C-alpha positions in Angstrom: 45.7 30.0 47.3 45.5 31.3 50.9 47.0 34.8 51.2 48.9 36.0 54.3 49.1 39.6 55.2 52.7 40.1 54.1 51.8 38.6 50.7 49.1 41.2 50.2 51.7 44.0 50.3 50.3 45.3 53.6 51.7 44.8 57.1 49.5 42.9 59.6 46.3 43.1 57.6 43.5 41.2 59.1 42.3 38.6 56.5 38.8 38.8 57.8 38.0 42.5 57.9 41.1 43.9 56.1 41.9 46.4 58.9 45.4 47.0 60.1 45.6 45.0 63.3 49.1 45.8 64.4 51.1 43.1 66.1 48.1 41.5 67.7 47.3 37.9 66.7 43.6 38.6 67.4 42.1 41.4 65.3 41.0 44.2 67.7 38.4 45.3 65.1 36.5 42.1 64.3 37.9 39.6 66.8 39.2 37.2 64.1 42.0 34.9 65.2 43.5 32.5 62.6 42.3 28.9 63.1 39.4 29.9 65.4 36.1 27.9 65.5 34.4 30.4 63.1 36.3 28.9 60.1 33.3 26.8 59.0 33.9 24.0 56.5 31.2 25.3 54.2 32.8 28.7 53.7 35.9 30.1 52.1 38.7 30.6 54.7 39.4 34.2 55.4 42.4 35.3 53.2 41.5 33.1 50.3 42.4 34.5 46.9 39.9 33.9 44.0 40.3 34.8 40.4 43.9 35.8 41.1 42.6 39.1 42.3 40.0 39.1 45.0 40.5 38.1 48.6 37.6 36.7 50.6 37.2 37.9 54.2 34.4 37.5 56.8 30.9 36.6 55.9 28.5 39.5 55.4 25.4 37.3 54.9 24.3 33.8 54.0 21.0 32.8 52.4 19.4 29.9 50.7 21.4 30.3 47.5 24.7 31.8 48.4 27.3 33.3 50.8 28.3 36.9 50.6 31.8 37.8 51.9 33.6 41.0 52.6 36.2 41.2 49.9 39.3 43.1 48.9 40.5 43.9 45.4 44.2 43.1 45.7 45.0 45.3 42.7 43.1 48.4 43.7 43.0 48.0 47.5 39.2 48.5 47.6 36.8 46.7 49.8 34.1 44.8 47.9 31.3 42.4 48.4 31.8 38.9 46.9 28.8 36.7 46.5 29.4 33.0 46.0 26.8 30.7 44.6 26.4 28.0 47.3 22.8 26.7 47.5 21.9 25.3 50.9 21.2 21.6 50.9 22.4 21.2 47.3 26.1 22.1 47.6 29.0 20.8 49.6 32.6 22.1 49.7 35.8 20.0 49.3 37.9 21.7 52.0 41.1 20.3 50.5 40.8 22.4 47.3 37.8 24.7 48.0 35.8 23.1 45.1 32.0 23.3 45.4 30.1 20.2 44.4 26.6 18.8 44.3 25.5 17.1 47.5 24.2 14.2 45.5 23.6 13.1 41.9 19.9 13.8 42.3 20.6 17.6 42.7 23.0 17.9 39.8 20.5 19.6 37.5 19.1 21.8 40.2 22.7 23.0 41.0 23.4 23.7 37.3 20.1 25.6 36.7 20.7 27.7 39.8 24.2 28.6 38.8 22.9 29.7 35.4 20.3 31.9 37.1 23.0 33.3 39.4 25.2 34.3 36.4 22.2 35.7 34.5 21.5 38.0 37.5 25.1 39.2 37.4 24.8 39.9 33.6 21.6 41.9 34.2 23.1 44.0 37.0 26.3 44.7 35.0 24.1 46.3 32.3 23.2 49.0 34.8 26.7 49.9 35.9 26.7 53.6 36.6 23.0 53.8 37.6 23.4 55.4 41.1 20.3 53.6 42.6 21.1 50.0 41.5 23.8 48.0 43.2 26.8 47.8 41.0 28.4 44.5 39.8 32.0 45.0 39.0 32.9 41.4 37.9 31.5 37.9 37.7 33.1 34.6 36.8 33.1 30.8 37.4 35.7 29.2 39.6 36.0 26.4 42.2 33.1 24.6 40.5 30.7 27.4 41.3 30.2 31.1 40.3 31.0 34.5 41.9 29.7 38.0 41.7 31.8 40.9 42.8 29.8 44.0 43.8 30.3 47.4 45.4 30.5 47.1 49.1 27.6 48.9 50.7 27.5 49.9 54.4 24.0 50.4 55.7 20.8 48.4 56.1 17.8 47.2 54.2 14.7 49.4 54.0 13.0 46.9 56.3 15.6 47.4 59.0 15.6 51.2 58.4 11.9 51.3 59.1 12.4 49.4 62.3 15.0 52.1 63.3 12.5 54.8 62.5 9.8 53.4 64.8 8.1 51.2 62.2 7.0 53.7 59.6 7.8 57.0 57.8 5.7 60.0 56.9 4.4 60.1 53.3 7.0 62.8 52.4 9.9 60.9 53.9 8.7 57.7 52.2 8.6 59.4 48.8 12.0 60.9 49.4 13.3 57.4 50.0 11.5 55.6 47.2 11.6 58.1 44.4 15.2 57.2 43.5 14.2 53.6 43.3 11.3 54.6 41.0 13.9 56.4 38.8 15.9 53.2 38.7 12.9 51.1 37.8 12.0 53.5 35.0 15.4 52.6 33.4 15.0 48.9 34.2 11.6 48.8 32.4 12.8 50.9 29.5 15.5 48.3 28.9 12.7 45.6 28.6 13.2 44.0 32.0 10.9 43.5 35.0 12.3 43.1 38.5 9.4 41.0 40.0 10.6 41.2 43.6 10.1 44.8 44.9 9.9 44.9 48.7 11.5 46.6 51.7 14.0 43.6 51.8 15.3 44.4 48.4 15.9 48.1 48.9 19.0 49.2 50.7 19.7 52.5 52.5 23.4 53.3 52.9 25.0 55.1 55.8 25.1 58.3 53.8 21.4 58.1 52.9 21.7 56.8 49.3 19.1 54.3 48.3 19.9 51.2 46.1 17.7 48.6 44.5 19.0 45.0 45.2 18.5 41.4 44.1 17.7 41.0 40.4 17.6 37.2 40.8 13.9 37.2 39.8 14.1 39.7 37.0 13.0 38.7 33.5 12.8 40.1 30.0 9.3 41.4 29.4 9.5 40.2 25.8 10.5 36.7 26.7 7.8 36.5 29.3 5.2 37.6 26.7 6.4 34.9 24.3 6.5 32.1 26.9 3.5 29.9 27.5 4.4 29.8 31.1 7.1 31.2 33.4 8.5 30.5 36.9 6.4 31.7 39.8 8.2 34.2 42.0 6.4 35.3 45.2 6.8 37.5 48.2 3.6 37.5 50.2 2.1 41.0 50.7 4.2 42.4 47.8 3.4 40.2 44.8 0.3 40.9 42.7 -2.2 38.2 41.7 -0.6 37.7 38.3 2.6 36.5 39.9 0.8 33.6 41.4 0.0 32.3 37.9 2.5 30.6 35.7 0.7 32.2 32.7 0.0 35.5 34.3 0.4 38.7 32.3 3.5 40.4 33.7 4.9 43.8 32.9 5.9 47.1 34.5 2.5 47.1 36.2 3.7 44.1 38.2 6.5 46.1 39.7 4.1 49.0 40.2 2.1 46.7 42.6 5.3 45.8 44.5 6.3 49.5 44.8 2.8 50.5 46.0 2.8 47.7 48.6 6.2 48.9 49.7 4.9 52.5 50.0 1.9 51.2 52.0 4.2 49.4 54.4 6.5 52.4 54.8 3.7 54.9 55.7 1.1 52.7 57.5 3.6 50.5 59.3 1.7 47.4 58.2 2.4 44.8 55.5 -0.4 44.7 52.9 -2.6 41.6 53.0 -1.7 38.9 50.6 -3.1 39.4 47.1 -4.8 36.0 46.9 -6.5 36.7 50.2 -7.7 40.0 48.8 -9.3 38.3 45.9 -11.6 36.5 48.3 -12.2 39.3 50.7 -10.3 42.5 50.3 -9.1 43.5 53.8 -6.8 46.2 52.6 -7.2 49.4 54.7 -9.1 51.7 52.5 -8.2 55.3 51.7 -10.8 56.9 54.0 -9.2 55.1 57.0 -5.7 56.2 56.2 -6.6 59.8 55.3 -4.4 61.2 58.1 -1.4 59.5 56.7 -1.7 60.3 52.9 -2.7 63.4 51.0 -6.0 62.8 49.2 -4.4 62.5 45.7 -1.8 60.2 47.1 -4.5 57.9 48.6 -6.0 57.6 45.2 -2.7 56.9 43.5 -1.7 54.3 46.2 -5.0 52.4 45.7 -4.6 52.5 42.0 -1.2 50.9 42.3 -2.6 48.2 44.6 -5.5 47.4 42.2 -5.8 43.6 41.9 -6.5 43.8 38.1 -3.3 44.7 36.1 -5.3 46.8 33.7 -6.5 49.0 36.6 -3.0 49.9 37.7 -0.8 52.7 36.3 1.1 51.0 33.4 4.5 52.5 34.2 6.4 53.6 37.3 6.4 57.1 36.0 2.6 57.1 35.7 2.3 55.7 39.2 4.5 58.4 40.7 2.5 61.1 38.9 -0.7 59.7 40.4 0.9 59.8 43.8 1.9 63.4 43.3 -1.5 64.4 42.0 -0.3 65.1 38.4 -3.5 63.6 37.0 -3.3 65.3 33.7 -0.1 63.5 32.7 -0.6 60.7 30.2 0.5 57.4 31.6 3.5 55.9 29.8 2.8 52.4 28.5 4.8 49.6 30.0 8.5 49.7 29.3 8.6 53.2 27.7 8.5 55.5 30.7 11.3 58.0 31.0 12.8 59.4 34.2 11.0 62.4 35.6 12.1 64.8 38.3 12.2 63.5 41.9 9.6 64.6 44.3 
C-alpha cells in the first residue's frame, strides 16, 4: 500500500525524507517531487508501507546485496533505516505489486541462500540489542518475496570517511579513543561464541555525536560451528583479512578479528592500508615498528605487530589481550578465545 501524507496522520509530510514540507509540491529539504525520474523501477516507491507499520522513504545506500532506505515507524513516529534484501543481478521487482523475484531460474538457489544469510545476520544483530557500540536491529521479517531488516537510523559516516575528513589519519591516542568501544563490543561478540570476520574501517561507523558503532555482521559465524565444519565460506577484505581467512579450512577464532582490528589501527595511525596478508607471506612489506616509532609508543608498536602476526598462534588470542598489549599491560594474562571480558576503556 502506498501511503499519502494525510493518511500518515501528519500534514504535508514528505514521503521521501519525512520532513514537514508545507504546501510545496516539491520538498524544500530533499527535493523530492512525486512522480519524478528518481522513482527507479528496482526500488520501493517513497511512501510505501511494509509490514503494516514501516514506511520506506529515500534510498540511503545501495550495495551488491541490498537497498537501504530511510524509514519511518508509523506507530512511534521514529525515523529508522530499512534494509531490503535485493541482490544485484539476481533479483528483479514486479512494479505492479512490489514483489521481488529471481531474475532467472538459474539464480533461484543463490537468491534463497542469500536471503537466509540476510535473515541470519538480522538474528545475530538482534542478540546484541542494547549494546551501545553495535548497530541495533529493531525488527526483521519476510514480505514481498524478500526480507527486511529494520535498524536504528544513524547519522554520521564510516570510519573510512571520517579518516578522510581528518586528513587521512589519527594520532595513536585518538585512534584508541575511537576503536576502544569497538573492542569492548567485540569482547561481547566473542564471549557469545561468534566471530565477526570483517573488521575494517568500512564496517565501523562514527555518528554525528561521536559514538562509534560496529556494522555489518553478514560474515559473522559461530566459532563452534566453524570448528566443527570441515570447510567454511571464504570471506575476504584485502589488507584486513589474515591468512587463515583465505583458506576454506583455516583455523578461525577471536584472533582472526584481532588481525582485522590491528590492521584497522594501522590504517588509522599510519594513513596507509596494510599490505595484503598473502603478499606478506611471500615477502613481508609491512612497515616495521622501527620505521613508525614516531607514530606509536614503543609498547604499542610491539602490540600492533603482535596483532598483525601472520601465524594465528603468535597473535593475542582475545581482543582484551590485544588491547592490553597495545597499552603496555604486559603482565596481564591473555584471555583465551571467546572468554575475554570487557575491561576499562583507554
